[in-house]
N, CA, C and O atoms as a GROMACS GRO file, in nm:
protein
  356
    1UNK      N    1  10.404 -16.463 -16.449
    1UNK     CA    2  10.486 -16.469 -16.335
    1UNK      C    3  10.511 -16.610 -16.268
    1UNK      O    4  10.404 -16.671 -16.261
    2UNK      N    5  10.589 -16.662 -16.229
    2UNK     CA    6  10.601 -16.786 -16.182
    2UNK      C    7  10.561 -16.821 -16.058
    2UNK      O    8  10.604 -16.738 -15.978
    3UNK      N    9  10.491 -16.917 -15.999
    3UNK     CA   10  10.433 -16.930 -15.862
    3UNK      C   11  10.518 -16.961 -15.783
    3UNK      O   12  10.625 -17.007 -15.822
    4UNK      N   13  10.491 -16.944 -15.661
    4UNK     CA   14  10.573 -16.932 -15.527
    4UNK      C   15  10.623 -17.092 -15.513
    4UNK      O   16  10.727 -17.098 -15.448
    5UNK      N   17  10.590 -17.178 -15.544
    5UNK     CA   18  10.599 -17.326 -15.505
    5UNK      C   19  10.725 -17.354 -15.598
    5UNK      O   20  10.824 -17.415 -15.556
    6UNK      N   21  10.714 -17.310 -15.719
    6UNK     CA   22  10.815 -17.316 -15.834
    6UNK      C   23  10.941 -17.237 -15.794
    6UNK      O   24  11.049 -17.290 -15.820
    7UNK      N   25  10.941 -17.134 -15.743
    7UNK     CA   26  11.030 -17.044 -15.694
    7UNK      C   27  11.124 -17.124 -15.572
    7UNK      O   28  11.246 -17.143 -15.572
    8UNK      N   29  11.026 -17.160 -15.476
    8UNK     CA   30  11.085 -17.231 -15.345
    8UNK      C   31  11.168 -17.359 -15.391
    8UNK      O   32  11.273 -17.390 -15.335
    9UNK      N   33  11.110 -17.436 -15.503
    9UNK     CA   34  11.158 -17.575 -15.563
    9UNK      C   35  11.301 -17.537 -15.599
    9UNK      O   36  11.392 -17.605 -15.550
   10UNK      N   37  11.332 -17.426 -15.686
   10UNK     CA   38  11.448 -17.364 -15.740
   10UNK      C   39  11.530 -17.333 -15.656
   10UNK      O   40  11.642 -17.382 -15.671
   11UNK      N   41  11.509 -17.251 -15.550
   11UNK     CA   42  11.622 -17.229 -15.434
   11UNK      C   43  11.659 -17.375 -15.364
   11UNK      O   44  11.775 -17.401 -15.334
   12UNK      N   45  11.542 -17.474 -15.340
   12UNK     CA   46  11.595 -17.568 -15.265
   12UNK      C   47  11.698 -17.681 -15.345
   12UNK      O   48  11.778 -17.754 -15.286
   13UNK      N   49  11.680 -17.679 -15.459
   13UNK     CA   50  11.753 -17.771 -15.526
   13UNK      C   51  11.889 -17.701 -15.530
   13UNK      O   52  11.989 -17.771 -15.512
   14UNK      N   53  11.902 -17.572 -15.550
   14UNK     CA   54  12.025 -17.505 -15.565
   14UNK      C   55  12.083 -17.507 -15.429
   14UNK      O   56  12.206 -17.516 -15.422
   15UNK      N   57  12.021 -17.502 -15.332
   15UNK     CA   58  12.098 -17.528 -15.192
   15UNK      C   59  12.128 -17.659 -15.188
   15UNK      O   60  12.236 -17.667 -15.130
   16UNK      N   61  12.086 -17.773 -15.220
   16UNK     CA   62  12.128 -17.893 -15.210
   16UNK      C   63  12.250 -17.927 -15.312
   16UNK      O   64  12.305 -18.038 -15.309
   17UNK      N   65  12.278 -17.854 -15.378
   17UNK     CA   66  12.399 -17.842 -15.471
   17UNK      C   67  12.507 -17.794 -15.441
   17UNK      O   68  12.613 -17.825 -15.494
   18UNK      N   69  12.490 -17.691 -15.330
   18UNK     CA   70  12.603 -17.600 -15.256
   18UNK      C   71  12.685 -17.679 -15.171
   18UNK      O   72  12.631 -17.762 -15.099
   19UNK      N   73  12.810 -17.664 -15.169
   19UNK     CA   74  12.909 -17.711 -15.056
   19UNK      C   75  12.911 -17.649 -14.941
   19UNK      O   76  12.936 -17.528 -14.934
   20UNK      N   77  12.883 -17.731 -14.824
   20UNK     CA   78  12.855 -17.668 -14.702
   20UNK      C   79  12.990 -17.549 -14.651
   20UNK      O   80  13.109 -17.577 -14.671
   21UNK      N   81  12.957 -17.450 -14.601
   21UNK     CA   82  13.032 -17.371 -14.520
   21UNK      C   83  13.142 -17.321 -14.614
   21UNK      O   84  13.257 -17.307 -14.573
   22UNK      N   85  13.101 -17.288 -14.764
   22UNK     CA   86  13.210 -17.232 -14.870
   22UNK      C   87  13.127 -17.105 -14.921
   22UNK      O   88  13.043 -17.128 -15.007
   23UNK      N   89  13.139 -16.990 -14.882
   23UNK     CA   90  13.084 -16.864 -14.928
   23UNK      C   91  13.107 -16.840 -15.074
   23UNK      O   92  13.214 -16.866 -15.129
   24UNK      N   93  13.016 -16.794 -15.129
   24UNK     CA   94  13.026 -16.785 -15.297
   24UNK      C   95  12.932 -16.630 -15.284
   24UNK      O   96  12.862 -16.586 -15.193
   25UNK      N   97  12.970 -16.572 -15.427
   25UNK     CA   98  12.886 -16.443 -15.457
   25UNK      C   99  12.740 -16.472 -15.476
   25UNK      O  100  12.707 -16.568 -15.546
   26UNK      N  101  12.661 -16.404 -15.423
   26UNK     CA  102  12.512 -16.413 -15.430
   26UNK      C  103  12.450 -16.362 -15.583
   26UNK      O  104  12.498 -16.273 -15.654
   27UNK      N  105  12.361 -16.423 -15.604
   27UNK     CA  106  12.277 -16.410 -15.694
   27UNK      C  107  12.162 -16.299 -15.700
   27UNK      O  108  12.114 -16.241 -15.797
   28UNK      N  109  12.135 -16.288 -15.574
   28UNK     CA  110  12.032 -16.175 -15.523
   28UNK      C  111  12.098 -16.030 -15.538
   28UNK      O  112  12.219 -16.008 -15.546
   29UNK      N  113  12.007 -15.948 -15.541
   29UNK     CA  114  12.062 -15.795 -15.556
   29UNK      C  115  12.091 -15.741 -15.428
   29UNK      O  116  12.188 -15.665 -15.422
   30UNK      N  117  12.035 -15.763 -15.336
   30UNK     CA  118  12.039 -15.712 -15.187
   30UNK      C  119  12.161 -15.763 -15.096
   30UNK      O  120  12.196 -15.707 -14.993
   31UNK      N  121  12.214 -15.865 -15.144
   31UNK     CA  122  12.312 -15.925 -15.055
   31UNK      C  123  12.419 -15.964 -15.150
   31UNK      O  124  12.390 -16.013 -15.259
   32UNK      N  125  12.571 -15.939 -15.103
   32UNK     CA  126  12.697 -15.973 -15.161
   32UNK      C  127  12.736 -16.120 -15.166
   32UNK      O  128  12.782 -16.172 -15.267
   33UNK      N  129  12.716 -16.181 -15.053
   33UNK     CA  130  12.750 -16.310 -15.058
   33UNK      C  131  12.664 -16.375 -15.014
   33UNK      O  132  12.564 -16.315 -14.974
   34UNK      N  133  12.670 -16.528 -15.003
   34UNK     CA  134  12.579 -16.609 -14.966
   34UNK      C  135  12.669 -16.753 -14.931
   34UNK      O  136  12.773 -16.781 -14.991
   35UNK      N  137  12.614 -16.832 -14.832
   35UNK     CA  138  12.692 -16.962 -14.785
   35UNK      C  139  12.572 -17.062 -14.744
   35UNK      O  140  12.467 -17.024 -14.694
   36UNK      N  141  12.601 -17.187 -14.773
   36UNK     CA  142  12.522 -17.294 -14.690
   36UNK      C  143  12.562 -17.315 -14.584
   36UNK      O  144  12.657 -17.393 -14.588
   37UNK      N  145  12.532 -17.277 -14.468
   37UNK     CA  146  12.559 -17.295 -14.337
   37UNK      C  147  12.552 -17.417 -14.272
   37UNK      O  148  12.433 -17.436 -14.244
   38UNK      N  149  12.618 -17.503 -14.236
   38UNK     CA  150  12.603 -17.648 -14.186
   38UNK      C  151  12.657 -17.657 -14.062
   38UNK      O  152  12.772 -17.615 -14.047
   39UNK      N  153  12.605 -17.700 -13.978
   39UNK     CA  154  12.616 -17.709 -13.821
   39UNK      C  155  12.514 -17.798 -13.738
   39UNK      O  156  12.393 -17.780 -13.732
   40UNK      N  157  12.592 -17.906 -13.670
   40UNK     CA  158  12.500 -17.993 -13.615
   40UNK      C  159  12.423 -18.054 -13.667
   40UNK      O  160  12.324 -18.080 -13.598
   41UNK      N  161  12.424 -18.099 -13.787
   41UNK     CA  162  12.326 -18.165 -13.884
   41UNK      C  163  12.210 -18.068 -13.927
   41UNK      O  164  12.104 -18.120 -13.962
   42UNK      N  165  12.219 -17.966 -13.928
   42UNK     CA  166  12.126 -17.840 -13.957
   42UNK      C  167  12.205 -17.789 -14.101
   42UNK      O  168  12.324 -17.809 -14.124
   43UNK      N  169  12.115 -17.722 -14.185
   43UNK     CA  170  12.158 -17.647 -14.282
   43UNK      C  171  12.067 -17.527 -14.300
   43UNK      O  172  11.948 -17.515 -14.270
   44UNK      N  173  12.157 -17.435 -14.360
   44UNK     CA  174  12.063 -17.276 -14.361
   44UNK      C  175  12.129 -17.198 -14.477
   44UNK      O  176  12.252 -17.203 -14.483
   45UNK      N  177  12.069 -17.133 -14.559
   45UNK     CA  178  12.130 -17.065 -14.651
   45UNK      C  179  12.140 -16.926 -14.612
   45UNK      O  180  12.033 -16.869 -14.592
   46UNK      N  181  12.272 -16.842 -14.593
   46UNK     CA  182  12.262 -16.743 -14.499
   46UNK      C  183  12.320 -16.646 -14.646
   46UNK      O  184  12.398 -16.686 -14.733
   47UNK      N  185  12.268 -16.540 -14.638
   47UNK     CA  186  12.285 -16.430 -14.720
   47UNK      C  187  12.359 -16.308 -14.649
   47UNK      O  188  12.299 -16.258 -14.553
   48UNK      N  189  12.495 -16.249 -14.689
   48UNK     CA  190  12.550 -16.174 -14.616
   48UNK      C  191  12.608 -16.038 -14.686
   48UNK      O  192  12.620 -16.045 -14.808
   49UNK      N  193  12.638 -15.936 -14.633
   49UNK     CA  194  12.715 -15.829 -14.682
   49UNK      C  195  12.662 -15.726 -14.783
   49UNK      O  196  12.609 -15.779 -14.881
   50UNK      N  197  12.664 -15.608 -14.783
   50UNK     CA  198  12.624 -15.519 -14.870
   50UNK      C  199  12.685 -15.507 -14.991
   50UNK      O  200  12.807 -15.493 -14.995
   51UNK      N  201  12.611 -15.512 -15.103
   51UNK     CA  202  12.660 -15.520 -15.250
   51UNK      C  203  12.702 -15.359 -15.278
   51UNK      O  204  12.775 -15.348 -15.376
   52UNK      N  205  12.676 -15.262 -15.226
   52UNK     CA  206  12.698 -15.110 -15.240
   52UNK      C  207  12.834 -15.081 -15.167
   52UNK      O  208  12.880 -14.969 -15.188
   53UNK      N  209  12.897 -15.155 -15.095
   53UNK     CA  210  13.009 -15.126 -15.005
   53UNK      C  211  13.135 -15.192 -15.035
   53UNK      O  212  13.140 -15.315 -15.047
   54UNK      N  213  13.237 -15.120 -15.046
   54UNK     CA  214  13.373 -15.178 -15.095
   54UNK      C  215  13.436 -15.234 -14.976
   54UNK      O  216  13.440 -15.171 -14.870
   55UNK      N  217  13.492 -15.366 -14.990
   55UNK     CA  218  13.567 -15.412 -14.902
   55UNK      C  219  13.692 -15.371 -14.889
   55UNK      O  220  13.770 -15.403 -14.979
   56UNK      N  221  13.729 -15.306 -14.797
   56UNK     CA  222  13.894 -15.259 -14.772
   56UNK      C  223  13.964 -15.307 -14.631
   56UNK      O  224  13.999 -15.229 -14.542
   57UNK      N  225  13.976 -15.447 -14.627
   57UNK     CA  226  14.007 -15.497 -14.531
   57UNK      C  227  14.165 -15.490 -14.521
   57UNK      O  228  14.220 -15.523 -14.416
   58UNK      N  229  14.230 -15.451 -14.620
   58UNK     CA  230  14.377 -15.438 -14.631
   58UNK      C  231  14.408 -15.302 -14.566
   58UNK      O  232  14.525 -15.265 -14.574
   59UNK      N  233  14.333 -15.233 -14.514
   59UNK     CA  234  14.346 -15.135 -14.428
   59UNK      C  235  14.332 -15.164 -14.306
   59UNK      O  236  14.217 -15.196 -14.275
   60UNK      N  237  14.427 -15.166 -14.208
   60UNK     CA  238  14.443 -15.210 -14.064
   60UNK      C  239  14.347 -15.133 -13.986
   60UNK      O  240  14.263 -15.199 -13.924
   61UNK      N  241  14.342 -15.011 -13.978
   61UNK     CA  242  14.251 -14.927 -13.909
   61UNK      C  243  14.093 -14.964 -13.932
   61UNK      O  244  14.014 -14.981 -13.839
   62UNK      N  245  14.057 -14.972 -14.074
   62UNK     CA  246  13.913 -15.009 -14.096
   62UNK      C  247  13.879 -15.154 -14.065
   62UNK      O  248  13.762 -15.182 -14.043
   63UNK      N  249  13.969 -15.246 -14.060
   63UNK     CA  250  13.963 -15.388 -14.020
   63UNK      C  251  13.926 -15.389 -13.870
   63UNK      O  252  13.826 -15.449 -13.831
   64UNK      N  253  14.014 -15.318 -13.781
   64UNK     CA  254  14.010 -15.318 -13.662
   64UNK      C  255  13.890 -15.270 -13.600
   64UNK      O  256  13.833 -15.327 -13.507
   65UNK      N  257  13.848 -15.142 -13.668
   65UNK     CA  258  13.686 -15.082 -13.652
   65UNK      C  259  13.567 -15.198 -13.695
   65UNK      O  260  13.470 -15.221 -13.622
   66UNK      N  261  13.587 -15.256 -13.807
   66UNK     CA  262  13.490 -15.338 -13.828
   66UNK      C  263  13.487 -15.467 -13.725
   66UNK      O  264  13.379 -15.480 -13.667
   67UNK      N  265  13.566 -15.542 -13.700
   67UNK     CA  266  13.573 -15.636 -13.593
   67UNK      C  267  13.536 -15.606 -13.451
   67UNK      O  268  13.479 -15.684 -13.375
   68UNK      N  269  13.579 -15.472 -13.419
   68UNK     CA  270  13.521 -15.421 -13.278
   68UNK      C  271  13.370 -15.401 -13.292
   68UNK      O  272  13.286 -15.442 -13.212
   69UNK      N  273  13.344 -15.326 -13.412
   69UNK     CA  274  13.185 -15.279 -13.422
   69UNK      C  275  13.082 -15.414 -13.415
   69UNK      O  276  12.984 -15.432 -13.343
   70UNK      N  277  13.140 -15.495 -13.508
   70UNK     CA  278  13.060 -15.664 -13.496
   70UNK      C  279  13.099 -15.755 -13.382
   70UNK      O  280  13.045 -15.865 -13.387
   71UNK      N  281  13.181 -15.733 -13.278
   71UNK     CA  282  13.201 -15.800 -13.195
   71UNK      C  283  13.244 -15.963 -13.236
   71UNK      O  284  13.192 -16.066 -13.191
   72UNK      N  285  13.359 -15.952 -13.340
   72UNK     CA  286  13.399 -16.063 -13.423
   72UNK      C  287  13.456 -16.170 -13.326
   72UNK      O  288  13.456 -16.285 -13.371
   73UNK      N  289  13.505 -16.153 -13.204
   73UNK     CA  290  13.597 -16.227 -13.124
   73UNK      C  291  13.452 -16.309 -13.057
   73UNK      O  292  13.486 -16.418 -13.009
   74UNK      N  293  13.344 -16.289 -13.048
   74UNK     CA  294  13.256 -16.370 -12.992
   74UNK      C  295  13.152 -16.441 -13.103
   74UNK      O  296  13.058 -16.509 -13.062
   75UNK      N  297  13.177 -16.421 -13.239
   75UNK     CA  298  13.108 -16.488 -13.344
   75UNK      C  299  13.138 -16.619 -13.345
   75UNK      O  300  13.241 -16.652 -13.403
   76UNK      N  301  13.052 -16.724 -13.278
   76UNK     CA  302  13.079 -16.857 -13.291
   76UNK      C  303  12.969 -16.935 -13.362
   76UNK      O  304  13.007 -17.043 -13.408
   77UNK      N  305  12.836 -16.902 -13.380
   77UNK     CA  306  12.742 -16.964 -13.450
   77UNK      C  307  12.755 -16.942 -13.619
   77UNK      O  308  12.747 -16.831 -13.671
   78UNK      N  309  12.776 -17.062 -13.688
   78UNK     CA  310  12.790 -17.077 -13.821
   78UNK      C  311  12.655 -17.042 -13.876
   78UNK      O  312  12.657 -17.014 -13.996
   79UNK      N  313  12.529 -17.037 -13.812
   79UNK     CA  314  12.424 -17.023 -13.881
   79UNK      C  315  12.390 -16.875 -13.899
   79UNK      O  316  12.300 -16.853 -13.980
   80UNK      N  317  12.452 -16.758 -13.829
   80UNK     CA  318  12.446 -16.636 -13.854
   80UNK      C  319  12.506 -16.561 -13.966
   80UNK      O  320  12.588 -16.633 -14.024
   81UNK      N  321  12.497 -16.456 -14.013
   81UNK     CA  322  12.523 -16.359 -14.111
   81UNK      C  323  12.649 -16.311 -14.048
   81UNK      O  324  12.752 -16.305 -14.116
   82UNK      N  325  12.648 -16.275 -13.910
   82UNK     CA  326  12.761 -16.192 -13.844
   82UNK      C  327  12.892 -16.291 -13.860
   82UNK      O  328  13.005 -16.250 -13.884
   83UNK      N  329  12.857 -16.426 -13.843
   83UNK     CA  330  12.977 -16.517 -13.820
   83UNK      C  331  13.067 -16.511 -13.953
   83UNK      O  332  13.189 -16.498 -13.948
   84UNK      N  333  12.993 -16.521 -14.073
   84UNK     CA  334  13.042 -16.501 -14.196
   84UNK      C  335  13.100 -16.415 -14.250
   84UNK      O  336  13.191 -16.424 -14.332
   85UNK      N  337  13.031 -16.289 -14.190
   85UNK     CA  338  13.104 -16.128 -14.222
   85UNK      C  339  13.240 -16.113 -14.127
   85UNK      O  340  13.333 -16.038 -14.157
   86UNK      N  341  13.237 -16.186 -14.025
   86UNK     CA  342  13.333 -16.141 -13.955
   86UNK      C  343  13.482 -16.254 -14.012
   86UNK      O  344  13.601 -16.223 -14.014
   87UNK      N  345  13.432 -16.358 -14.042
   87UNK     CA  346  13.531 -16.464 -14.112
   87UNK      C  347  13.574 -16.400 -14.232
   87UNK      O  348  13.692 -16.429 -14.253
   88UNK      N  349  13.526 -16.326 -14.318
   88UNK     CA  350  13.554 -16.266 -14.417
   88UNK      C  351  13.676 -16.138 -14.392
   88UNK      O  352  13.780 -16.110 -14.452
   89UNK      N  353  13.611 -16.080 -14.279
   89UNK     CA  354  13.726 -15.984 -14.238
   89UNK      C  355  13.844 -16.038 -14.164
   89UNK      O  356  13.936 -15.963 -14.131
   0.00000   0.00000   0.00000
């Protein structure tokens, strides 16, 4: 089993190669998307989205309910998963 330091270095090098603020599919099993969020000189790897749910944003009533439930009109911080989920919807 690889040690924690090796895993941490692998993640760090992958994060450095990613473009800022461009969501991509996540390789992790517990989340659907990931993004390297960059804001104010800070960087953070943000994972979001349920891999077991279908995104049906083309249905207006579902989109409206999602955006109301997550208060998407107030999501301004790029360092949060909520911001990126709302942006996808």
